[in-house]
C-alpha positions in Angstrom: 0.0 0.0 0.0 1.5 3.3 -1.0 1.1 6.7 0.5 -1.7 8.0 -1.6 -3.7 4.6 -1.0 -3.4 4.8 2.7 -4.6 8.4 2.7 -7.5 7.5 0.6 -8.3 4.5 3.0 -8.2 6.8 5.9 -10.7 9.3 4.2 -13.1 6.7 2.8 -13.3 4.9 6.4 -14.0 8.2 8.0 -16.6 9.9 5.5 -18.2 7.1 3.5 -20.3 4.1 4.5 -18.4 1.0 3.3 -17.6 -2.4 4.6 -14.3 -3.3 3.1 -11.6 -1.3 1.8 -8.9 -3.2 -0.4 -5.6 -1.6 -1.9 -4.2 -3.3 -4.8 -0.6 -3.4 -6.0 -1.6 -1.9 -9.4 -2.6 1.3 -7.5 -6.3 0.8 -7.4 -8.6 0.7 -4.3 -11.6 -1.5 -4.1 -14.6 -0.3 -2.1 -17.5 -2.7 -1.1 -20.8 -1.9 0.5 -22.5 -5.1 1.6 -26.3 -5.3 1.2 -29.3 -7.5 2.1 -31.9 -5.5 0.0 -30.9 -3.2 -2.8 -33.7 -0.5 -1.9 -33.3 0.7 -5.7 -29.5 1.1 -5.5 -27.5 -0.1 -8.6 -23.9 -0.4 -9.2 -24.0 3.0 -11.2 -25.6 4.8 -8.4 -23.1 3.4 -5.8 -20.3 4.5 -8.0 -21.9 8.0 -8.4 -22.1 8.1 -4.4 -18.5 7.1 -4.2 -17.3 9.4 -6.9 -18.9 12.5 -5.2 -17.3 11.7 -1.8 -13.7 11.0 -3.3 -10.8 13.7 -2.5 -9.1 15.5 -5.5 -7.1 13.2 -7.9 -9.0 10.0 -7.4 -11.7 8.7 -9.7 -14.2 5.8 -10.3 -12.9 3.7 -12.9 -15.5 0.7 -12.8 -18.4 -0.7 -10.7 -20.1 -4.1 -10.2 -22.9 -5.7 -8.3 -21.9 -9.0 -6.9 -25.3 -10.7 -6.0 -25.1 -13.7 -4.0 -28.0 -15.8 -2.6 -28.6 -15.9 1.0 -26.6 -16.5 3.4 -23.6 -15.1 1.4 -23.0 -11.5 1.3 -24.1 -9.6 -1.7 -22.2 -6.2 -2.2 -21.5 -3.3 -4.6 -17.9 -2.9 -5.7 -16.3 0.4 -6.6 -12.8 0.4 -8.1 -11.3 3.8 -7.9 -7.6 5.0 -9.3 -5.8 8.0 -9.3 -6.3 10.2 -12.2 -3.3 10.6 -14.5 -2.0 14.1 -15.1 -0.8 14.8 -18.6 1.4 17.8 -19.1 
């Protein structure tokens, strides 16, 4: 986990409702929110919610809905990465 990932993990755990934060070696960070009922939420709306709460320099690159039959946990996944600055 690099410094930027560590800072993002701290920010996310303080200001967002997530169940799991995983930092990957390729520099991406995976955020999971478990659910039992969707209540109208989709992977896309979860991605928009995550993107709105990210600090500057980070963006959502993909989202996914991992539905699993009970008793396993279903969850929304958002993968975020640092924005590449081209000069």
